[in-house]
Every structure is written in C-alpha cells, then in structure tokens.
N, C-alpha and C positions, 0 to 999 in steps of 0.2 A: 803567131797563132798555130797551134798544132792541128794535125789532121783530126785527132780525137775530139778537140774542142769544136772544130767545124762540124763534125758529124753530130755532136750533142746539140749544138745550136740548130742545125738543120732539122734534127728530129723534133726539137721543141717547136720550131716554126711550122713544120709539117703538121704537128699536132693541132695547130690552130687554123689550118687551112684545108680541111678535108674536102670541102666543096670544090675548090680550085683544082685539086688533084683529080677529083672525079671528072671534071669537064675536060682536062687536058688529055684524058685517055681517048677522047673522041677524035682528036687531031691525028693526022697521019703521022706515023712514027718519025719521018724525017724532019718534019718541022719541030717536033717535040724534042728530039735529040739536040738540035742546034740551039733552041731556046733554053734547054736545061743546062747546057754547058755555059752559056753566057750568064744566066741567072746565078748558077752555082758559084761561078768565079766571083761575081760581085758580092754575093751573100757571104761568102767565106771571108772576104776582105773586111766587109762591114761588121760581121759578127765578131771577128777576132778583136777588133778594137772596141766593140760595144758589148762584150760578153757578160760583164757583171750587171750592166743596166738591163740587158735582155733577160738574164736569169731572174733578176728581181721583179721585172714586169710579169714574167710567166708565173712565178710563185704567188705574187700578190693577186694576180688575176684569177688564178684557180681558187685561192682562199676566199676572194670576193664572191666568186660564183657559188661556193658552198656556204657563204655567210658565216665564215669562221674567222673571228677576230684573232689575230696573232701578231707577234712581234719577233723579230730575229735579227741577227747580224750575220752578214755574209763575210766569212773570213777569206775564203778563196774559192775561185771557180777555175778548175783546171781540166785538162783533157782526161785525166784518169781519176780525179778525186775532187769532190765538192764538199766544202765544209761550212756549216752554219753553227753559230753559237748563240747562247742565251735565248733559246726559243721559248716563247711564252704564249700559251693559248688562253684566251679569256681576259678578264680584268687583271691587270698587272698587280693590283693590290691583293686580289684573291684569285690567283690563277687556277685553272683547271688542270693544266699540264705544263710542266717545265722540263726542259732538256738542256743540260749544260752544253752539250756538244753533239752535233749530228754530222756524221761523215758518210758520204755516199760515194761508193766506188763505181766508176763508169768505165765500160770497156766497149771497143768497137767490134762490129760484126758485119757480115754481109748484108744483114737486114737493117743495119743502122746501129746507133749507139745502144748499148744494153746496160741497165743498172745492175751493178753488182751488190756486194754486201753493204747493208746499211748499219752503221754502228751508232748505237744510242748510248751516250755516256750520262750516267746518273739521271735517268728520267724519273720524274715525280708526278704521279697521277693522283687526282683527288676526285672522288665520286660520292654519290649518295643514292639511297634507294627509298622510293616512296611508292606505295600501292603495288609492290612487287615488281617495280621497273627500276633497273639500274641506270643511272644517268651520270655522265661525266661533263655536264654543262656544255660549254662551247665545242667540245670534242665530239658530241653526239652525232653531228652530220657526217663525220668521217666513219662512224660505226654503223649507225642505223641508216642505211642508204635507201631503204624502201623497196629494194629489189625482191621480186618473187622467185628468183632463181635459188636453187638449193645452196646452202652455205658451203663455201670452200675456203680453206685457209689461203691467205694471200700468197701469190707466187713471188716471195721475197726471201732474200738471204739476210737474216737479221742477227745482229750481235747486241746483246743487252749487257751492259756493265752497271752493277749496283742499281738495278731498277727497284723502285719502291712505289707502293700505292697505299692510300688511306681511304677507306670506304666508311661513310656514315650511313648505316642501314637502320631499318626499323627493328632489327634484331640486336643491334649493338655495333660497336666500332670494330672494324677489321683492319689489321695491319698486314700488308703483303710485301714480300721481298722475292725478287726473281732475278736470275742470271742464266745466260745460256747463249748459244749461237748455232747457226746452221740454217739450212733451207727449211722454211716453215712447212712446206709440203712433203719434205722428205729429208731427214737428216738432222733436224734441229734437236739439240740435247741441252738440258739445263736442269736447274733445280728451282723449286718454288716452296716458299714457306708462308704460312698464314697464322696469325696470332690474334686471339680475341680474349681480352681479359674477362669479359662478361657477355653472355649471350642470353637472349630471351626470345624463344620461338614457340608459338602456339601454346602459351601458358606454361612453358618449361623454361627453366633457368639453368645455364651451364657456366661453370667457373673454369677459367684458364683453359680454353680450348686451343689446340694447336694442330696444324697440318704441315707435314714436311715430307717432301718426296722428290723423286726425279721424274722429269718430263722428257719424253723422246717421241719424235714423230717419224713414222715410217710409212711410206705409201699413203701419205695424207691422213693417216690414222694416228692421233695422239695417244700416248700411253702414259698413265701416271702410276707410280709405284711408291708407296710409303705409308707411314702410320698416321692415323688420326687419333689424338688423345684428348681426353676430358678429365680434368681433376675430379669433378663431380657434376652431377646433373640431377635436378629435382623438378618434378611436375606436381605442384600442390593440388591442382584440380583433379588430377588422375591418381594422386597419392603414389607417384612413381619416383624412385630415387635410384641413382647409380653412383658408384665411386670407382675411381681409378680405371677408367674405361680406355681400352686400347683397341683400335680397329686397324688391322693391317690390310691395306687396299692395294690391289694390282688390277687396274682396269684399262682396257683399250677401247677408245671411242671410234665410232664409224666416221667416215669422211665428212658427212654433213653434221656431225655431232648430234644426230638424232637417235643414236643407238649405241650400245656398248656391250662388252663382254669382259668377264674377268673372274676374279676370285677375291674373297675377303675372309679374314679371320677375326673373331671377336674374343676379347678376354676382359672380363669385368669382375670386380669384387663388390661385396656389400650391396647387392641389388635388392630393391624392395618395391612391392606394388601393393598399396594398402597395408594390410596386416601381414601380407606374404613377404617372406624373406628368402634370399639366396646368398649362401656364403660365397659362391663363385659360379660364374657361367662362362663357358667356353664353347666356341663353335666355328665351323668352317662352311663356306658356301662357294659354289661355282655357278655363275649366273650368265644369262644372255638376255638383253633387252633390245628388241627391235620391233618396229611397226606397232608400237603401243602394246607389245606383248612381252611378258617376262617368264622365263623359265629358270628356276634356281634349284639346284640340289643342295641339301643342307645336312649337316650333322651337328647336333647341339647336345651338350652335356651340362647339367646343373648339379651342384653338390650343396649339401646343407640346406635342403629345401624345408622351409617352415611356412606352410600356408595355413589359412584359417581353418580349412576343412581337413587337410591332410599334410603330413610331412614325409620326407624321404631323405635317406642318406645320399642317394644319387638318383637322378632322373635323366634319361637320354631319349632323344628322338632323332630319327633320320628319315629322309624322304625327299620329295620334290614338291615345289610350289610352281603352279602355272597361273599366269594372269593374262587377260586379254582385254581389248577395248578399254585401254586406260584404266585397268583394274575394275571395270564394271563386272567382269567375270573372274573369279578366283577359284582355283582348285588346288588341293593339297592332299597327298596321300603318303603314307609312311608307316613306320612302326614306332612304338613307345615301349620302353623298358624302365624298370625301376628296382631299387634295392633298399632294404631297410625302411619300409613304409611304416608310418605311424599315424594315429589319429591326430588331427590338428587341435589347437586349443579351442576352437569354436565347437567342434563336434564333441570332444571330450568334456569341455565345459558344459555343453548343453546336456550331455548324458549325466554328468555329475549334478548339474542343477535340477534336471528332471528327477533324478533319484532322490535328491534332497527334498524337492517339492512334493513328491508323491508320499513322503513320510512312510509310515508303517502300513503300506498297502501291498497288495500282491505284486505290484510292479517293482518294488524295492529289491527283493531278492532276485527277480529276473534280470533287472538292470545290473545289479551287482555281479551276477554270474556272467553276463555278456561282457561287461567292462573287464573283468578279470581274464576272460578268455581272449579278448582282443589284445590286452597288454601282454599276455603270454605269447601270442603269435606274432607280435610286431617285430622283434629282433629277427634278422635274417629273412624277412618276408620279401617277396618279389612280385613284380608286375610285368606282364607282357601282353601286347595286343597290337592290332593293326587298325588303321582307320583310313577313311576317305571323306574329305570335306569339300563341298562345292558351294559357292556363293554366287548367285546371279541376281543382280539388282538387290531387291529386298528379301529374297528367298535364300535361306541357308539350309543345306542338306548335309547331315552327318551320318556316315555309315561306319559301323564297327563290326566287321565280320566276326571278330573274336577278341575277347579280352579276359584275362584270368589273373586273379589275385590269390597268391598262395601264401600261407603263413609260414612261420619258421619251422613248423613241424612238417611241412610239405603238403598239408591238406589244402584243398581248394576252399577259400573263404568266400569268394565271390566270382561268379562266371557270367559273362555276357556274350551272347552270340546272335548273329543276324540282326543286330540292333540298327535301327534307322530313326533319325529325328529330323523332322522338317519344320522349319519355322519361317513364316513370312511376315515381315514388318513387326508390328506390336502384338500380333495374334498369339494364341496359345500354341506351343509346339505340338506336333503330332508325332507319336512314338509307335514303334513296332519292334518286335524282337523277343528274345528269351533271356531270362536271368534266373539266377539261383544263388542262395547263400547256404552256408553250412560250416562244418568244421567242429572239432571237439569243443563242447561248451557253448556253441553258438546256435541260434535258432535255424531250423531247417525250413527255408522258404523257397518255393518254386513259383515262377510266374511266366506268363506268356502274353506278349502284346502283338496284335495282328490287325490288319485292315479289315473292316467289315465289308460285307457284300454291297451295302448301300453306300454309306460314306462314314468317315471317321474311323476310329480304331477301338478295339476292345482289349482289355487286360484282365486276365484271370490269375488270381493269387490264391495260394494255399500255404498255410503254415501248420506244420505238425505240432502237437502239444509240446510246449517249451516249459520245462519244470525246474523249480529250485526251491528248496526248503519249504515244501508243501504248497507252493504257489504254482499255478499253471495257467497258460494262455494259449489258445489255439484259434486258428481261422480255418474252419472247415471249407469255406468257399467265400470268395469275394470277387465280384465282377465289376470292373470299372470300364465305362464306355465313354469315348470322347468323340464328339461330332467334328465335322470340318470347320464349324464356326468356333470351335474352342470349348464348347460346353462339355462338362464331364458329369456323367451319371454313375452311380454305384449302388450295388445291392449285394447283401451277403449276411453273414452271421458270425458273431464272436462268442467264444465260450471261455469262461474264466473261472478259476477257483483260487481262494486265498483271502488275504486280509483286504478289507476295504475300509474307508474312513469310519472309525468307530466300531468295527467288528470284522466279521469274516463272511465269505460267501462260498458255497460249494455248488458247482454245476450251474453257474450263472450264465444264461444264454440270452444274448442281446442281438436283435436284428439290426442291420445297418442298411439303410435305404435312403438315398437322397441324390442331389445333383449340385453342381457348381458351375458358375460361369463368371467370366471376367466382369461383366456388367452387373449381374444380379447377386453375385457372391454365393454363399453356401446355403443350401436348403436341405434339411435332414428330417426324415419321417413326415411325409405328407399324408400318410394313412395311419390308422390306428396300429400300434405295435404291441406285441405280447412279450413282456419281459418275464422270463421264467427263471426259477432257481430251485435247486434240490434242498438247500438249507441256507438260511440267512441268519446271521447272528450280529446283533448290534449291542455292544456292551454286554450286559448280562441277559439280554433278550435274544432268543433264538426262535426262528420260525421254520416250520417244515416245508415240504414241497408245495410251491404256490406259483401262480402266474398273476401278473398285474397288467391290465390293459391301459395304455396311455393313448390318448387321441388328440390330434391337433384341432385348432379352431377351423371352422368351415373355410375351405379355400386357401388355407395357409399351412406352413410346415411347423413342426414342433420346434426345431432349431433353425434359425436363420442368422447368417453372418454376412454383412455386406458393407456398403458405404456408411450405413447408419450404425454400424457396430453389431455386437452380438445380441440376438433376441431369442428368447425361449418362451414358448407358450404351449402348455399341455394341460389336458384335463382327464379325469377319470370319473366315470359315472358313479362308482362306489369303490370302496376299499374294504377288504375283509382278510385279516391275517390272524393266525392262531399259532401259539408256540409256548415257550417257557421263559420266565424271568427267573434265572437261577433254577431253583427247584419248584418255582411257583408258576402255575399256568397263567398265561396272558392272552387276551383277545383284543383285537383292534378292528373296529369297523367304522365306516364313515359314509356319509352321503356324497354329494358331488364334491370333487377335489379339483382345484385349478392352480396352475403354476405359470407365472409370467416373470421373465427376467429381461431387462430391469422392469420392475413392476411389483405385482402382489402375488403371494401365494394365499389361496383362499380355500378353507375347508369348512364344510357344513356338516352338522350332526355327527361330530367326531365322538366316538364312544371307545373308551379304553377300560378294560376290566382286568384287574390283577388279583389272582387267587382262585381257589376252587369255586365252582358254581355255588351260589348261596351265601358265600362269605367273602366274595371278591371286593376289592377296593375299586371304585369306579370313578372315572373322570369323564364327565359328559360335557362337551363343549359345543354349543350350538353354532358359534361363528368364530372362526380363527382366521386372522389375516396377517400376512408378513410382507413387508416392503423390502424387495431385493435390490436396493440401490447400492450406494457406496458402502453402506453398512446394512445389516439385517435387523429390521425392527418391525413391529406390528402391534396389533390390538387383539383382544379376545372379548367376547360378550356371552352372557347367559351360560356361564360355566358352572357346573355342579361338581363338587369333589366330595366323594363319600368313602371314607376310610372305615372298613368294617371293624377294625380294632378300636377305633375311637368313635363313640356314639354321638358325635357332633358333626353335622354336615355343613360344608361351605356351599352356599347356594347363590345363584344369580351373580356370580363373580364377573367382574369386568375390569379392564385395565390396559396398560400399555407395556410392551416388552421390547427388549433389545437383545441381540446376540452378537457378541464381539469378543475376540480373543478366547474362544471356547468357554465363555461365561454368558449365561442367560440371566437377564435382570428383568424383574417386573416392578414397576413403580406406579404409585397413585392408584392402587387397586382398591376396588370397592366390592364388598360382598356381604351376605347375610349369614350369620352363624346360627344354626337351628338345631335344637335337640331332635334326635331321630326318633325317640320313643313316641308312641301314639299318645300316651298321657305325658306330655312333655314336662320334664323336670325344670327346664329353663325356658324362658321366653326368648324369642329371637333377638340377637344382638347384631349390630351392623358395624362395619369398618369402612372408612372412606380414604384412607391414606396408607394402606398396607404396602409393604415392599417384600420382594423375594429375590434371592440370588441363588442360582444353580451353578456350581463350579466343582470340578473334581468329584462328580457324582454325589455331591452333598447339597442339600437344600437348607438355606438359612432364610427365615422369614420373620418379619416384625409387623405387628398390627396393634392398633388401639381399638378395643371393642366398646361400643357405646349403646346405651338404651335408645331406641329409635325415636321415642316421643319427646323425651327431655333432652336428647343428644348429650346426656351426661356420661362422662367416662366411667366405665365399669372395671375394666381390666386391661392391662398391657400384656401382650404375649410376645415371647421370643421362641421361635421354633427351629429346631435342627433335626434333619432327617437324612440318614444315609441310605441312598437308593440301592447300594450294593448289598447291604446286610438287612435292610428293612428296619433298622433300629433308629429310634429318634426320641426326642424329648421336647417338651414345651414348658417354658417357665411362665408362670402367671403372676403378675405383679398388680396388686390392688393398692394404689396410692392413697385412696380414701374415697369410699362411696358415701356420698351425703344423702341421707334419707330425710325427706321433708314432704311438704305438701305436693311437690312436683315429681317425686320419685318414692315409691314404696316397694317393699320386698316382693309383693305379688306382681309387680311389673317386671321383675327379674325371674321369679319362679312362682308358678301357681300353687306350689306346695305350701306356700306361706298363707294361702287363703284359709280362714277358719282357725288359724293358729295365732297369728299376730296381726295387728293393724295399727294405723296411726303411728308408725315408727318415726322417730325423730332422733338423729344422731349420725355418727360417722363410723364406718367399718373399714379397717385396713387389714392387709395380710399378704401372704405369698402362697403360691401353690406350684405344684410341678406334676407333669404327666410324663411318664416314661413308657415306651412300648418297644417290644422286640418280638422274637419268634415265640416266646413263651406267653405273651399276652400284654396287658396294659396295667400299669400301676400309676395311681394318682394320689398325691398327698397334698396337705395344705394346713396352714395355720392362719386363723383369722381372728382379729381382736377388735374390741371396742372399749373406749374409756368411759363412755356414758351414753346409754341408749335408752330412750323412753319409748314405750309402746303400750298398746292395749291388748291384753290377753283375755282368754275366755273367762278366767277367774278374777279379772279385775285389771285396772290400770297398773302398769309397771313403770317405775322411774329409776334412773341411775343403774341400768343393767351394765355390767362391766365384766371383762375377763377374756380368755382366749379359748377358742375351740380348735381342737386338732382333728383333722380328717385323715383317716387311713384309706379311704376310697372317696376321693373328692368328686369324681364323676358320678359315683353311685350314692353320694351323700351319706357316707358311712363314717362315723367318728370312732375314735378310740373309746373304750369304756370309761365311765365315771368322769364325764366332762362337768366342770363346775363353773357356774356363773354367779357373780355376786349381784344381789338386788338391793339397791338403796331403799326402795319403798315399793310396796304393793298394797292395793286398796280393793279388797274383795267386798267392800261395804264399809270397812273401817281401815284406815291406813295402818300398815305394819312396816317396820323398818329393819334394815340390816339383816337380810336373809341370804340364803344360798339356794341355788337351784342346781340339782345334779340330774344329769340326763345322759342319754346315749342314742345316737342315730344308728339304726341297724339296717341291714340290707332290705331291699324292697320298700324303702322309704318308711320304715317303721320308727316312730319316736317312742323311745322307752324313757319315761320320766321316773327316775330312781327316787328322787326325793326333792321336796321343796320345804324349807324350814326357816321359820322366822321367830325371834323372841316376841311374845305377844302378851303385854299387860301382866307381867310377872309370870306368865305362862309360856306356852309355845303353840305356834300355828304351823301345822304340817300339811303339806300336800302329799297324799299317799301315792305310792307307785301306780302309774297308769301307762298303758300301752295304746298307741293310736297309729293309724296308718295315714300318712300325709297324702294329700291330693285326692282323696276319695271321699265320697259321701257315706258317712257312718255315724252311728250314735256314739258319742263320746261322753264318758263319765269321769268326773273329777270328784275327789273326796277330800275336803278340808277337815282336818282334825284339830280341835281346840283342846288344849290341856292347861288346866290351872289358870283360867282367866280370872283376874281380880276385878270384882264388880265395881269397887270404888274407883279404880283406875279407868275402867271402861266408861263410867259416868264422867270422869274428868276428861278423858280423851274425846268423848262426844260433846264436851262443853255444855253439859246439862247443869247450868249454874244453880238452879233452884231444887235440884234433885240430889239426894244422897243415897248411896246404896253400899251394902257390904255383902260379902259372900264370895265363894270361889266356884267357877263353873267349868265343866268339861262337856265336850260334845262333838258332833260331826255335822258337816254341811255337804251333803251330796249334791253335786251340780251335774245336770244332764243337758247335752247339746245334741240336737238332731235337726232334721230338715224343717221342723216347726219352730226352731229357735232354742233358747236356753231356759232352763227352769231349775228351781230348787226342789229336790225330791225327798220329802220327809227329813228335813233338817232338824236336829235336836240339840238343845243345850240343857244341861241338868246341873243343878247346884250340888256342891258337896255338903255332907253333913258338917256342922249342925244347922246349916241354913244361913240366914242373914236378915238384914233389915233394909227396907225401902222407905224413904221418908221424903216429904216435901218440906223444904226449909225456907222457902221464900214467901212473899206476900202474893195474894191473888192480884193479878194485873187486870183482870176483868171482874169487877165486883157486882155488876148488875145482874145477879143470878137470883134464882128463887130462894125462898127461905130454906127449903129442904136441901137444895144444892149446897148452899153455904154451910148448912149444918153437917152434911156428909163430908165435905172437904175438911172441916175442922176435926171430925171424928177420925178420918183416915189419913191424916198428915204423916203418920208414922205407923208402919206395919212391920211386924216381925213375922218371918216365915221360917218354917222348918225345911221346906223343900220348894224349889221353883223350877219349872220346866218351860222351855220356850220352843215351840215347834214352828217350822217355816215351810211353806209349800207355795208353788206358783211360778208363773212365767217371769223371767227377768225383764222381758220387754213389756209385760203387762202388769197385773196385780199380784202381789205377794200376800198370802194369808198367813198371819202370824198369830199363834195361839200361845198366850201366856197364862200359866196356871200356878197359883200359890197354894201350897198345902201347909196346914198348921198355922193359919194366920191369926195373929193377935195384935192388939194395939201395942205399939212400941212407945218408947220413952218420948215424952213431949207431945203426945197426941191428946187432944181435948176429949174428956170423958163426958158422957151424957147417958140418959136412960137407955138409949139404944145400945150403945157399946157395952153398958153394964149388963143388959139383957142377953146379949149374944156372946159375952166374953167366955162363957164356959161351953159354948157350942163348938163342935168340930167343923170348922169352916174350910171351904175350898173356893178360892177367888179366881175366876176365869175372865180373861180379857182377850177378845178376838179383834184383830185389826186387819182390814183389807185396804191395801194401798199399793201404788206402783213401787217397784223395788227401790228406786232412788228417792222416794218420799217416805220410805219405811222409817227411817230414823227420826224424821221430823214428826211422824205420827206417834212414834214411841215417846218423843219428848212431850207431845201435847197431852199425854195421859197424865202427866204430873205437873206440867208447866202451862197454865192458861195463857201465857204469852204466846205460846205456839198455836193457840186456838184462835182462828180468825173470827172477826165480828160476823154474826149470822146475817146481818143486814148486807155485808159485802158479798156474802155467798148467795143472797137472794132467798134466804130462809125466812126472814122477817121483812115486813115493809118498813117504811120510815116511821110509822106510828107504833112499831113494835108488835103488830099483829102477825100471826103465822100465815104464811103463804101456803096454799094447797100444793102438796107435792105432785110432781109429774109421775106418770106411770114409769115403773122400772121393771126390768126383767127380774124374775125370781132369783134370789141368791142361792148359793150352794146350801144344801140341806144341813150340812154339818156345822154351819156357822150359827151360833146361838142368836136368836132374835133379841131385839131390845128389851122386851119383857122377859122377866125371868121365868124359866120353866120350872116345873116341880122337880125337886131334887129327890133322888131315891132315898 
C-alpha cells in the first residue's frame, strides 16, 4: 500500500467521521498524538488490503444518501489514479447518463489527498424539459442541490472527451456536443456545438438552428464566442419571417451566471413582418446585463425596406437601450436616418383608391397633383431625426425633439418638432408638438399640438388653399381637442371649390363641429349648421349664392359612427333655391326635409318650377320618401307634374322608385291625366301600372291610360324626354277603343256632346307628340271600319274611314277629311254617302259637305260651321235634289199608294238649348207635276156613305204642283202642310156628279198634319191607306155601340192650322 493510497483512504474515512474528530480536539494534545499514531498505523495496514471494498462502500453510500441509482465498475484504485468504467445513472434500459470511463487523478498534500483532474470519456447525457424546467432524471439531485448560496462553478479540473447530450424539450430536440479541459473556475477551454433540426418557440418555428463556439473560463467567468445560425424562422401569428440569420455572439458571464456583458452582430436576409419586407438587416450591439438591468448600445442598418406605409432604400438607427427591473422599465434614445424614402403600397394604394373612388370631383385633381409631387420627390429623399422612448409598466412615452423628411429636390416635405406621445394601456394616446408639410406641389399644412391648461391636449391645424385644375381646398382653421380620457372634440370650417358628384361648387363653406371617443365613436354636428356656397351646379342646374341650414334631431348629432355603424340624421325646416337649368330659370322650394341613414329621406311639399314665371313646368310632390339601406329606394305620393308646353297634367301620381347604378326607376306608378283647359277637351284618364327610367339624363316612360269608370284601355303611351335639351316625344298607340253602352265618346271628351251619341264600334290609330325649344307638335291618324252613331240630323250607320290630325292636342285636322257613311236616316234612310269635314283651331268643326244618292236624286248637307263644346244654336241644312216620288213611296213601303213626280227642296234643322226643330222645311215638285193615287182596297169599310163616295172619287189625283212644308220640334210635334195645285181626277178614279161639277174649277187641295216627328211618316201613310188608320173605338172616340164620345177639352191649336171645317176660299 502506498502512502498516497493511505492518505486517500484516511481522507475518505475522515469524511465520514466529522463528529469524532470534533470530540478528539477536546483531549489534551499528548493523549491525542499517541492515539493518532496507533490508530493511523492500524488503519493504513487495514485500508491497503481493503482499499477497493472501502472505495466501493464510500461511493455507494454517497449515492444512496443522494438517492441516485447508479451502476459502475471499479477498474483500479491506486494512490495517484482511480478508474471507473461503464458508469450508468438511472434505469440501465433507459439511462439518464452514461460514461464509458471515468479517471480521477489523486495527489497528496499537507492537508491530505487532493483530487486532481477528472477525465470523462464519451459521456452521454439525456434530458428533457417540461414547464420551462430542465431535468436529467436521476442526475437531478447532483445538479439541483437546493442550496441558497450563490451559484459557483465546481472547483474541479475536468477533461471531457467526446461529450454529447440529447435534450427533448418543449421547443424541439437539441443535440449537444462538447469537448474541453481545464479548471472549471479558471482555465477551462473547450468547444460546444448545438444543433436543432426544428424549433418551435412562442408560436415561432425555426429550421436548422445551430450554435458553435469556444468556451473559456477565466476568474470563474465563462465566456462564449461563436455564431448562432438559423436557416429560416417564421412566426405565423406575428407574421414574422427571417431567412439566413447569423448572430455572432461574444459574451462573458458573471461568476454566478446571473449577469453578462459582451457584444453581438446580426446579419439576416429576407426579413418580413406582416406586409413589411427587408432585403437585408445588419447590426451590432455592445451590452451589459446585471441586477435585472440591461444597457445596450446598438447600430442597426436595414436596406430594401418595403413597409405597408413607407419604403426606403436604406434605414439606420443608432442609440442606446436601457432596461431595469426585469424589463418593467425600458428606455431607448438615439437617431434615425433614411435614404430613398417612398410611399408604401398601403398609402399609395389608399391614395390611388381614394382618387378612383372620388371620381370626377374636386378631390381628383388635388389628389393627382399630390401623388405626382410625392413621386417626383421620392428619389434621393432623406430622413433624419432623434427620439427618446420610455416605457414603464403600461405607460409608453415617445419624444421626438426633431424629425425632418426632405425630398429629392432638397425641400422639406414634412417636419416634426417637440413632439411627444404618451399612451397608457388601451387608452387613446395623448399628443403634443408641432408639425408642418410643404414642398413644391404639396399642400401647405401647419399644426400645433399642446397640453391644455386643464387637461388633455389641443391641436390647431391650418391649410392654405391647395389648388389644381380649377379645384381648391382649404382649412382656414381647425381645432382638435383631446381630453385625458381619450375623447376628441373638433371645430372648424372647410372651404372648397370644384367638381362635386353631378356638378360643381364654388366657394362651398362647410363647418366642422363634433367629437369622438373610443366608447361612443364619432358625433358630428350636434347643432344646426349653415352650409354656404357662392355657386352650385348640378348637371345643367346652377344655383347662385345661397345657404342651407341643416339641423340634427333633438339631443342627437347629424352624423354618428360607433359600434352600431354609421348613422346620419338631419332635417331642414324648408328649402329654397333659385338658379338656371341651362338657359332656363329653375326654382326649388320645399317644406320640412329629413334625412336618415340608414333609414329614410323624407321631403314634404316639394315644389320644382322650370322656366320663366307664368310658363314654368312644375313638379309638385307632397310626399317623397327614400330608403337609404343597402340600395336607395322609396315612394312618392300626391305628385303633380305640369309641363307648360304640353296641355295635359299628370295629377295625384304615386308609386315606388329605386336608384341604383346611376339609374332612377319608377314602377307601378298610378296617376290621373287631366286636360289643363278650363273647358276640358278630354275627360281625365288614369294609369295604374306606369313605369319610368331616368338614365344618362334621359327619361323613358311607359303607361296605359284607361277611362276610370269602365277601366277600358284608351291609349298606350311611350315617352322619351331629354333633360339636357328639353326635347322629347310621346308615342300614342290606340289598339282599339270599343264604344258601346259602357263607353261613349263623351266620357272621353265633352266635345262630343251634342255632336254624336249612341256610338257603337271600334276606333284604332296612332299619334305622336313632339316638343322642343320651338314648341309642341302633335300628329295622329285614327280609323274605324264601321261605326254606328246618332247625329243631330239622324242615325248614322257604317261610318268608316281615317281622320288625320295635324294638331292632335288641339283637335285640328288636315283639310278635307272624308268619312264614308253606309246609311243615314234623317227621317228616311239614305245610303252610301260621304261626309267631308275639317276640325279647325279653337275646336271649330267645319262641315264641308255631306252627300248621299237619294231616290234618283241627291241629298246634301250644306256646309256648316259649329264650335264644339259650347252651347250655341246650330243650323243644319239638308238639300234634296231630284227626289223621285215613286221611289219615295216604294222606299216608304206605302203598298196601296202610288205617286209620280220629281221634288226638290231644303230641310233646315235648328238645334239650341230648347232642342231640335225643323224651321220652314220645303219640298216642291218639278213641272209638269205628277199623280197621287190610291190603288188598294179600303181595309176599313164601315164608313159613312159620303166618306165612301169621297174615297172613290179621289182615288187618283193629278196635280200640276205639290209643296210640302214642315215645321216643328223634333222632340215634339211636326206640322206638315201638303198643298196640291191644279188638282184633277186622274186615271182610274170613279166619276160622279160631284167630280163632274168641280172638274173645271181651279182647285187647291190642302192637307195639314200635326204629329210627332217619328210618327210623321205613319200619319202621311194614313192619308191614303186606311190600314194605317186605327179603329176609333181603340182610340176612345166611339163607344162599343158606335156612339160618339164627347171630346175632352184641348188647348187651342196654332191659328195657321186649318180647322176641320173648310173655310171660305178667296
């Protein structure tokens, strides 16, 4: 046994008997010395022969105390070296640590044996991480001792050959390789390498991560120097991505590993954050971390910056970051510079989209000018500024003493000074400072933000007039106030000129007054506002200097935007505008006007007049409503449309309308069409399913007009009207008006009263109305194939033909209109005639001629002029030429009567408020006269002897001249006077003493008949045909026994009627 072995065993034995050693110190030194020599001699002898067993007992005992299961093989226990092999910690089938060989060098010293270098050959360590705690299984008791003492590296001299570890962590699998040797507290040097094929940390994933570097310990302070590399890293939740990341680290840790200092360099390509991109980012930092405090100086440069809001060829920042209390307080200050700045896709796209959305309004040229100026200034632009950022808890404070953005021309585009922003938690940031914009072609804006005396901040903004292509926008003043609670209030006025949707505005002045808060949203215009303009043009309509007052609902704002979305509600007590529609005056007035979005727009008593006073076209709408939902639609009621050029008014119109895609549509409209004249030419017509489309400044309308009582279709209309030129046309299509007992012409036009009645038939035709700046033209052609009617001069059958109107609205026809008449019966039916007429202005009917072939002669209605629709005396004259008496008798079916002779004459008819009458109608036979004879048998033979004798004598009379006179009321009695001159018995008459006595006398035979007009012919027949004489007993003239009944009193007859008894002849 060597002395070294004895010392090692003694040391091991002493290590297990600290209490005995402590007690021996209380004996006197002489007894101790003797006992020590004796015991030491015996122990050395015993230990030498029992050294392996003792070593095994010591190692196993210590492991049992620590509750560390382990297996090992003792290869040798020597005085200078001890060797173990096949060391296994934990379950042999799943070990936590294996070491192929452990060599411990032992050396002797004055204080006893001392452990020298410990050599570990091929150690393999297996660990896992859960809940952020790293565990090596059964080896944990050797690592986590539970001591409260500050951490120190073990005082060991270690040599590691081919050391490796595999860690199964919640971030991924880590492979570690380490080699090195030396005193752990001073002098250890080695290398360490870590490889992770895939890592997932805090929602981020990294591919092929490696760490390789050298480790050196000096003065108990480890130092690591080497690169950390990542092939790529993505953080989907944060939209962060990196590629080809290299971090060069050189860090020295403090003795207790609770602090460090060092430097690091970053180099990464293809970095992205959301839609932001960096072509490359490089940076360096020198840092110190101790006592939960960090101080780091940095210098970072990024190139190829493409952010959503802004891009830059290069951006750099340098400064210092300080953190304390485990990053509860962070502070950074430094400078920022940039080159080649450009608008990002978001801002440029927003400006482009805004320019596209505003269309042809005043903002279009202004935005175009601003975008052009920004693009011109982007190349070679630069940014410089300084900043200070502090974050304590939830409060962040940003201070920018100065910041300047200069364009490529060298002009200052944006300047910020004495800017400060404070934000706490989720509250609204509080701002203060000064800012300004400018540069060639850019708006000149100046603003100041400052703390108010009470609380919150106030911002004042002014923008000089910004002009482009006739458009202008300025902000004379705008005050924005923010309270400490985050609420924002603002008040000011905007002035604009230029194009607006549908027109232009000059000198439009709009007040801006409202507030905003995170909880309530936006409220704009809580009081009545006065919107002013110098000139307002909408399409072809322009208005002069006016102001319009808009008011909110009580206790609300006109515009509100919050959690419920956008809400607009405004009203005006009245509206009054005057201007020009092209070259035509226009006036607009209304009663109460209300607007709500989403909801309804409501206007009452809307009055629109287009044209000079007295001749204006008027649109009077009592109730107009619009629903401002996903689409714009609404209804209108009690609307009257009065076009001065067209003497027909649309009244009481109502219907539904929609507005979508710049097209206004009206459907299912109902209205009444009424003649504007006081003495209406047309009776009102109605429509219940009219449609209208307004697109591209043109109106297209379709309607079916019906007679309201019978609901029978009268005319279909198709209307086109150009609002820009005032020109238009209306096509009128009459598919077929059926006149019968349910519909008569006087239900369409009162002008037919007194002209025609009892019309039966169908009328078809087409008409057209054209209007422009020169006036109105209306034409039409209307036809009938067969029309029956009653006229003043008698029933008419089979009226046919076409009437051409040159002024349809004025009921004026072309000259010489001709209608064919199949039959007319002014007392006796005549056939196949023509009727020539002309309707003249002012509703004058000019009858040119009515002519019919009549019993070998001709029946003619002489020209007559009458005014339709007025009460007047109308005179018709029927002229009879060449009437054949024989054919007359035949036409009248006077079977027992025969007559010869030719007659001419006139039949004047007079119609006035008392009815119709014949006024001195005359028929006169032509020379040489003719004959009238009775050729039948008497059908009533029970006459007196003298009566029978007279009929025999007068059965045949020759006359040289016969006249027939007619007078009297058509509704009452007609007095007919028949006079025969040069009467003599004709051939076939029975002669007797009476006829022979009077044969040579100059006789005049007068017959007077009083009878109703329609019984006249029957009375005439009864003169010659007793069959037409009724039995006197039926008439109450004789009783059943044949005795005469006393006549009742009668009014005196007209004096010119000859009485039954013959008067004396002159």
